[in-house]
N, C-alpha and C positions, 0 to 999 in steps of 0.2 A: 504494499499500501503506500503510495506517495504521502511522505509525511509532510508537516506545516510549512516548514522551511523551504523544502524542495518545491513545492507547488508556489510558493512566492518567487523563488529564484526563477521559475519557468515563465511564471507571468512577466517579471522586471526582465528577462531577457529580450522580449519583443516590446515591453511596455515600460522604460526606466521611470515614467512618470506615474505609475500604478500607486494607488492607495494601500499600503502596505498594512496600515493599520486595520482597514476595512477588511481586507483580505482575512487577516490573522482573527478578528473579531468573529467573521463568519466560521471560520473553521472549529474555532473553539466552541461557539454556540451550538453548530451541527453535531459536533463529537459529544456534547454533554447531553443533548436533545435525544440523541440515537443511542445513549448508553444501555447497554444490557439487550438491546436488539440483535437479532441473528438473522441471518438469510437461509433459505433451504439447504445451502450446502454447509452450513454450520460456521460458516464464518462470521466476522463482526459485521452488522449491518451498515456500520459507518463506511466500510470498504467501498460500497457502491456509490455514494455521492461525491466522494473522492476521485473515484475513476471517472465518472461523469464529468466533473471539473476538468480531469486531466486532459480527457478527449478534446474538451473545448479549448484548452491552451495551445492543443496542437493546432487549431485553426485561428488562434492569436485573437482571441476575442476580449472584449472590453470588461472592465471589473465587474460592472453589474451582473453580466452574464455569468461569470465565472462564480460569484457570490449566489447567484439563484441556483447554480448547479449544486453547489455546496448545501442548500437549504431546501430544495425542491421538494423533499418529502417530509419536511418538519411538521408541517400544519395537517396533513394527512394521517401522518403516523404517529406522531408525539403530542406532548400537551402544548407545543408553542400553537401561537394565535397570530392571525394577519396584524391585528392592531400591535401586538408585541415586535413583529419583523418592523413595522412600519416605524416604530418608535426608536429600533436600535439600528435599523440599515437604509432608512428612507422610503420615499413612496415609490419610487422606481423599481427598486427589488422587491416591495411588495407586492407591486402589481404583477410583475414577472413571476413571482412563486405563486399568485393565485391563479394566473392563467395556465400554467403547469399543472397545477393541481386539480384544474378543472378538466383538462387534458386527460389526466390519468385515471379520472374517473369514468370516461367514455368507453363504452365497450363496442370497438368497432368491427368486431367478429361476430356480432349480434344478428337477428335476423335482418333480412334486407330493408324493413321499412325502419327499424331502430337503427341501422347501419348508416342510411341516408340522414335521418335526424341528427346523429351523433359526427358525421360528417360536416353537417352545416355548422355545428358549434365549433369543430375543428377550425374550420375556414374563416369563422367569425374570430376565434381567438387570435389566428393567424393575421388578420386584417389589422388589429389593435397593435400588435409588435411579433414580428417574424422571429425574433429571439427566442418565444416562446416555443416556436417551432423546433429551432436550434437545439435548445435545451431537451425539449422530448424525443428528438431523433438520436442525441448521445445518449440519453437515458437508455432507449430502446437498443443502441447498439451494445451497450455493455450487458444488459439483460440477455442479449442473443449470444454474447460471449461467454456466458456464464449458462447457459438455458439448461446444460446436461445435469442439473440439481433437480430439476422440476419433473412431476410426475408425465409419463409419455404422453397422455392425451393433452395435458396442457401444453407440454412441448409442441404438439402439432397444431393445437389453437392459436399459440403465439408467433409461430412461424409462418404460418397461413397468413395471418393478419399482417405480419412484417412482408411478406410477398406481396400481398394485394394493396396495401394501404401505404406503410411507411417506405419502403424501398422506392416505389414509382414517385412519390412525394420527395424523397430526397433527390432523386433524378430531376424531377421538374423544377427544383430549385436550384438545379445546375451542380449538385454536391455527389458528382459521379463516382468519387471514391469511396464515400461512405455507402452509396447504392450498391455499388460492387459487392462491398462486404456483407451489407446486410442480406443480399442475395443469395451469395454464397452460404452464408451461416444459416439462412432459413432451408435452402438447398439441401443441406446436411441432415437435417430433421426430417424433411418430407420426401426425400428420395435418396437415402445415403448408400444404396446398392448403385444406382447409375453415378454417382459421385465419385465412389471409389473405382469403379470401373473405368471412368475417365482419367482419374489419377494414375492406375496402373499402366495405361495405353500411353499416357504422357511420358511415364517412367520408360517404358520400353521404347518409346522414340528417341528419349535421350540418352540410352545406352546403345542405341544403333548409330545414332548421328553425332554422338559427342556434344559438346557445348556449342550449339548453333547460335546462342544469344550472343555470347562473346564473340565469336568469329564473325559474326553479321556486324555489330557493334563495332567491331575494328574497322571492317572495310568503308561503313559510311564515316566514321572518324576520318579517315584516310583521304575520302573522297572530298569531304568539305575541307580540310586541310590544303588541299590541292586546289581549291576553288578561292582560297583565302576567306573563308566564312568562319566566324567565331560563334561556336555553337556547342550546346552540352548534347549527348547523346547517350540514350540507353535503351536497352530492351528488356522485356520480361515475358513470361509465359502468361496466358490468358488464364483468369479464374475457371474453375470447373463448370460454375453454372454458366457462363458465358459461352464456354465450349459447346456445353448440352443444348443452350438456347438456339445457338447457329446449325446444331445436327438438327434440331426438330424444324427449323424454320426453313432450312434448305432441303431437307429429306435425305440428306448425306450422311454416309457412316464416317467415324472418326478419321479413318485413312485417307478420305478425299478432302477434307477440310484445308483451307489454304492460308487461315488467318490463325493459328494457333498462337503463334508469336506477333507481338506488337512492337513496335520501335517508335521513339519519339525523340524529334530533333527539336532543341529550344535555343531559339535565336534570338538577337538583340533587337531585330526590327522586322517590319512588316516586308521591307523588301528583301532582306536576308531570308525570308521564309520562301517566298519565290524563287531568289537563286537558288537555295537549297532544293527546292522541287525540281528546278530545271537540272541540276547536277546528278540527282537520283535518277532522273528519266533518260538522262544520256547516258548513264552507267548500266542501268537494267531496263529491261522493257517492260512498259507500264500494261496492265492487264485492263482490257476495254471494261468500260460500265463500273470501274470501281474507283472511280474518282470524285470526290465531293470537296468542293470550296466553300468552307463554312465562315472564311475569313471575309469574303465579299457578301456572303449571306449568312449572317450568323442566325444561331437559332433562338428562338423566344427567352430561353433561360440565360442567355449572354454566351453561350458555347460559340467558341471560335477556333478554328483549326482547319488544317488542310490534310485530307485523306487520300493516301494513294496507295493501291496495291502492286508491286512489282514482282516479277520473277528473279530471285536474287540470285544468291550463291548456291550452286548445284542444282540450278532451276527450281529452288522451292520458293514458294510464292510467301511473302511477308508484308504485314500492312505498315506504312510508316504515317505517322502523325507529325505536323509541323507546324510549330505554334511559337510566338514568342512568352517570354518569363510572365507578362501581365496576363496573356491568355491562358498559359496554363496555371497560374494560381485561380485564376476563375473556373477552369475545367476541373480543377481537383475539390475547389471548396465552394463554388457557387456564390450564391448570396451571402454566404458566411464572410467572403472578402470585403462586402461593404462596410462590415464592422471591424475588421481585422487591422491592428495596430502596428506602427513600425515606428520605432524611436519615439514613443510616447505620444503618437499622433494617429488619427484614423488613416488608413491606406487610402489614397486618391486613385483607385483603380477605374479607368475610362470604361472598361468594358463589362463592369458588373450592370447585370440586368435590374430594372426596377422590379423589385419583390411583390409590388403591390399592382401592378398591372394586370398580371393573370387574376388576381384575386378580384380584381374590378371586373373583368371579364366574365368570371363566375358567378359574379352577383346577379347577372342577368338570368341565369337559370335558377336563383332562389326564387323570382319573381314570376317566371314564367313556367315553372315546373307544375304540372296540374296535380301530380303526387310524388310521393318521395322515391318512388323507382326510377321514374324520369331524371330526376336530380341526380342519383346514384350512377345511372347510365351517362348523365352528360360529364360528372366528374372522373369516372374511369376511363372515357375515350380521351378526354383532355390529358389524363396522366401517361397513360400507356403508349400512344401512337407518336411514332416518330415523324418528321416534316418532309414535305417537298416545297419546292419555290418556284411558283409561276407569276407571269406578268401580266399586267394588263395592257391594252394597245397604246396607252401612254408610258408605258414602263416602270409603273409603279410595282413594287413586289408585294404578293400576296404568299403569306405561308400558311399551308394547311397540312394535316396528318395525312401520313401515307394511305393511299387507297381514294383519297377525296376525288369528287366528280365536279363537272361544271356547276351543280347546283350548289356544292359546297362552296365553290368559288365566289358565285353571285351572292350568298348571304354572307359572306366574309367581308364583301364589299359594303352592304347596306342591306338591310331587312327589304326595304322597298323594291331593289333591284332582284333580290331572291324572289319574291313573290310573284313579280311579273316577268320570270324568265320563262322563254318559249324555246329557245335554242342556244347553241354555243358553235363558235368557230375556235377552233384549235388549229394554231400557226396557220390560220387562214384557211382552213378547210372546215366545211361543217361536219360536225359530229354529234352522235347521240348524247343524250344529256346523262347516260349511264357511263359513260367513256371515262375510265380511271386516269387522271392526270399525272403527268411526269415531270420530273425536274427540268425547269429552264423552258417550259413551254408558255405560247403567250395565249391568253383565252380571252376571246371578245363575248360578252354575254348579249344574246338578243332577246329584245323585250317586247311585250304588248301589254299596254295598260289594261286590258279587259280580262288578261289572264290570272288564275287563281292557282295558288298551291294545291296538288294532285295528292290525293292517299298515298297513291305509289312512290312519290318522291322521298317519303320516309325510310324506305328500303334500299333507295339509291344514294343516302348519304352517310359520311360518317362523322361528321362533326357535330357537337351537342348544341351548338349556336343553329345550325340549320334545322335539325331535328325539332329544336324547342320553337322555332320561327313557325315552321310548318304545322306543327301540333297547335300552335296557338291561333294560327290562320282557319286550320280546319274547325278547331273548336267555335271560333266567331261565327264561321260561316253555318256551322251546324245550329248555333243558338239562334243565328238570324232566321234560320229556316223554321226552328221551334216556335220562335215568337210568332211568324206570319202565320204559320198552321193553328198555333194555340188561339190567336185573334180570329182567325176563320170559324173554328170550331166554336169558340164563345159567341161570336155575332150570331151564328145561325141557331144557336139554343135560345140565346134572349130574343129573337126574332120570333121563333116557335111560340115561346112562352108570353110573347108580347110585354116584354119588359125593357125599360129605356137603357140604352148603352151611353153609361157615362163614366169619365175617369175616376168620379167620386166613388162609384159603385165598384169598380176594379181596385181601386185603393183599400177599400172596405175589405173587400175578398182577400186581397193579397195580405193584409194585415191578419187576418183570421188563420191564414194558413201558413203563417210565418215567412212570408215572401218578402224580399227588399223592396219590391215595389209592383206595379201592374204589369211591366214587362217581364219580369221575373216569373210572376203567376202564369203569363201565357206561355212562357218558355217551358216552364214544367208542364203544362197541359199539351202542348205540341211534341213534347218528349215522352208522354204517356207516364209521367211520374203522378200524375194527377189528373182525374178527368174532369170534363165540364159538368158533369152530372154531380159530382161532389161540391163542387162550387156553388151550383144552384141550389142545389140541398142546404148548404150551409147559409145562403143569401134568403132564402124563402122556404123556410121548412114546411111551411102549409100546401106547397105545390106536390101532387102526388107524382112519383118517379115515373110512372108510365108515360106521363106527359112528356118527360125530358128525354125519353129515347128517339133516336133519330135514325135512318136508314145509313146503310154503309155509304161512305162517299164515293162520288162518279170519278172516273178517271185513272185511279190508281192502278187499274187493270186486274184488281185481285178482289174476289168476293170473300167476306167474313170478318171484316174488320169493323170495329164500331167508330164512332164519330170521332173518339179522342185518340185514336192510334194511327200512326202511319207506318208503312212497310218498306224494308230494304231486303233485297237479296242476300243470302249469305255468301260471303266469298270462299267459305269452304267446300260448296257444291254447285255453285252459280247455276241455279235453276232457270228453265226458260219455259213460256208456256207451251203446254204440252206434258210436262213432268208432272208428277202427281206432288203436292206441295203441303207442308205443315208449316204454322208459324209458332215461334216461340216468343213469349212476352218478354221484353229486355226492359228493366226500368232505366228510363234515362236514355234509351234508344229508339223506343218505340216496338215494333214486332221486326224479329230476323226471320224470313221465309227460306226455308229449307226443303230440298228434296226427300221423298219419303224415304230415301236408303241413304242419307248424309250419315256418316259415322257419329258427328256432333250431336245428333239426337239422343244417343246414348246417356250423354251426360246428364240430361232431363227428366230420366225414367221416373225418379221419385219425385218429381215436382208437377202433377198432372195439371195443376191449377194454371200453369205456365204455357198450357198446349191449345192451340188455335184450328180448327180444321177451316182450310182455307181453298178456294178454287179460284182457276184462272178466269177472267172476262175480258172482253174485247182483245182476244189473242192477237198479237202482233201489233197492238195499238202504238207501241214504242219499242225500240230496239233492246236487248237484252243482253249481257256480256256472258260469254261462256269460252271455255278453253280447248284447244285442239293440241294433240302432240303429234309431230310429224316427223319421219325420217325421209330425207330426199338426198340424191345424189348430190356429189361435190364436184359439179361442173358448171360452165358458164351458163348462165340464164336459168338454173334451176329455181332459184328464188324467185325470180321474176316472174317465171311461168307460175308458181304456187300464188303470188300475189295476184295476178292477173283473173286466175280462177276464181279467187275469193271476190274480186273485184266484179267480175262478170255476173255473179250470183248477187249483187246488189248489197255486198256486206263490206264493213269497214274492219281494217285491223287495227286494234287500239293498243296493241302490245305484242312485241317480238323479243324473245330471248332465246339465244343458243345454248342449249344445257350440254352438248357434246359436238366435239368437231374431231373428225376423222379424215384420214387422206382420203377416203372414198364415198363418206356419206358425212351430213350434219343431222343432228338431232336438236329440234326446236321445239317450244312452247308458243303458240300464236294464240293470242287472245283478240277475238272476233265478236262482233255484234250481229244478232240475228233476231228474226221477229219471233220465230217458234220453233217447235223440235221439227216440223217438215221443212223449214228453211235450212235449218243445220244438218239435216240429213241429206239435202241436194248438194250442198258444200262438200260434206264428206265423199258423198258418190262421186263428184266430178273429181275431185282430188286425187282419190283413189285410183281414178281412170288415166290418170296422168303418168306416162312412162318414166319421168325422173321421180316419181313419189314411191317409196318402198312401203312405208307404213304411214296411216292417219287411223286417229283414234281420239274419240272424245276425253278427255281428262275428268274421269269420275272417280273422287279418292275413296267411295264408298267401298269397292271390293276389285279384286285383282281378276276376276271373270265375269261372264255376263249372268244376268238374271235369268232364271228358269222359270218360264211361265208355267203356272199350274202347280206350284209348290204347296206344301202343307198348308192347311187352313188354320186360321187362330181364332180362338173363342172370343176376343176381345175384339170389338167393332170400332173402337174409339180411334184418333189418330195414333195414339201409341201402338195400338195392336197392328195397323197397317205399316208404322215404320219398323216394327218388329219383324215382321213378316218380310219386308223388302230387304233389312239388312241380312236375314237368313238366307233368302234367296229367292223369294216369294212375292214377287212385285204386284201380282194379282192383275186385272184387267186394265187397271189405272197405273200401275208400275212403270217404272222408267225402261226396264227391260223389255216390255211388251211393246209398247207403243213405238219406240225408235227403230224395231226391226221388223213391225209389221206392217199394217195399214200407213203407217206415217211415213213410209219410204216407197211410194210409187214407182219411182225409177227403180226398185230392185236392189237397193242397197248397196254397199260398198263394192267396187269390182274385186278388190283384193282381201277377202275375208270381211269380218264383221267390224267395223271399225268404230261403231257406237255401243259395242256390247260392253261395258263396264269399261275397263282398263286393259281388255286383253288385245294384243297385238294383231295387226294384220297376218294374212296367211304368208305373205311376202317377206315379212321382218327375219 
């Protein structure tokens, strides 16, 4: 354990102006407070706070942070109080200790809802003073170094929490050295066999090849000396978890990894960085696609460096990182460099990122997230993903997570631009909105003011900002629709009852049902959370219920709905007119229409009160979406032929996704709009007759095979009984299997087997 005078000497080595009396008083106070307490390992508890302070001296932090480390457990684990700390050590230390104490109480490995709420508290504490996080990270690091004394299940819980929360947080704050150690310590607990295997393979490689690091380091030093470049050079083996992660990402065995070794060149200036890069590339062949210039395009956390991979000595691939001393300090310690001291004064490091900018960006998700899971998703997306750099047509750099699309790009510029995005040009070529962006591309967003975000966009984005904006817009649009529908339902009922429509009446009704205002009342009615009959009964108790009933609304194309509900087709089965359908009442969403054989209906078997027997009316009144699976030849014009056939049948393609690409064929999902089952069957038949098409089938997730007509009968005549029969294979005369293969297909069905029979492939597959 570091003794009192040793700790003070370490602090005064980088901060000669340090308050020795303050440090001594904190050391003595903490030691006395924790007297008689022991850790799980049996050692004195005081060892832990001193170790945390020792870690932070390595980051050259200020006196207040070191004192906080020494006292960070006193309020929680001893009889000390915040009032006492404030009197003895001042307001700054007391506030920091209070912040760390609150973080210690957070259970970040709890259920997702609790975890999200606790993460909110974590980020709030960070936003007040990021030094709270630095102390907490040092606290977690020492606990992970000594985790062996804990029970196995507790070790796994802490290791997983560290891997999922604290290590990514350290990385997001630019503290790469701490992140790597936290990850590797967690890896030791979570997957010790894989770690030991990697270490053994590394030892075998070292025995076979000798000291590669020393040899290559010598080569680089000689090379730089010949160029007259003054620089430090050192190499290292990458940590086991870093190697394991690359094996998982690349899907390659250990023997094929090229970057087990890493070398760093630390120069005196930016110019020397590029001179060193030129010297390395002249000496050894650079590996294409393995070059990144984070000096000209820094990461959000302040990281700057040049990365290149070359084929070095004995044709062995090695990664070389080139940076200045200032860049290196930030790369190792991140935002901690903001508080670092040299010669008694804070370091003026121009590369330290603003630690609060990311927190300000995250604050948007606090306000826009509809539920805790959304916020948790947003935070994890922001913490885990690496970056790509793209340009606007005017040359502005937009930083995005890897895997981002033009929609992410549009929302990164401004929410209004994202909401109105209809297309994009990438490097002056029109590309689909789902295209994954690459480093250095120029992206031009094509807009239309009438455009609104589409539900499918959420699956095409990777940034929390874009997803939050899309969800917010969809919620707003959905609410507006509910308000309009609720108003229409109420007006219709008021007219039938001969009552006056007035804002005063609506406000009174809203108050009775606990709604914020009349608009909120109408939204709840439109969303089927509240019925107009309930409102009328509350306003006029003397009116008979029968008088309030109304016929089903016209124009939705579905029979069986009352006036207070609206319907929408389920995305799980995409029913079209001609399919036997069932409605499930969804609070806040109206009624979801499912095909009789939809597997989702099994989830509602125990809730018969939510089942509604529905029928189509006005078949073909408006187009409905459904999906086809196609396998077609990989040859010129094949896709154009498929699109032409669908267009000739007066159907629109509203989605196209290639699910498999092979040298001789493509497999694709095509979302189309059809009027009814007969219309769909004509499209299927035409496509199956095309020579370029090998297989065509309707995507019905319910079964892998066709429904069998005339299957066993069921005693339950209710909608649930029909659904059970359909899922078991007996669709009956109105089942999905009977209609699409029989009379609904006057052309004789698909030419290459039965494309519409469940998910069974065509004969030519």
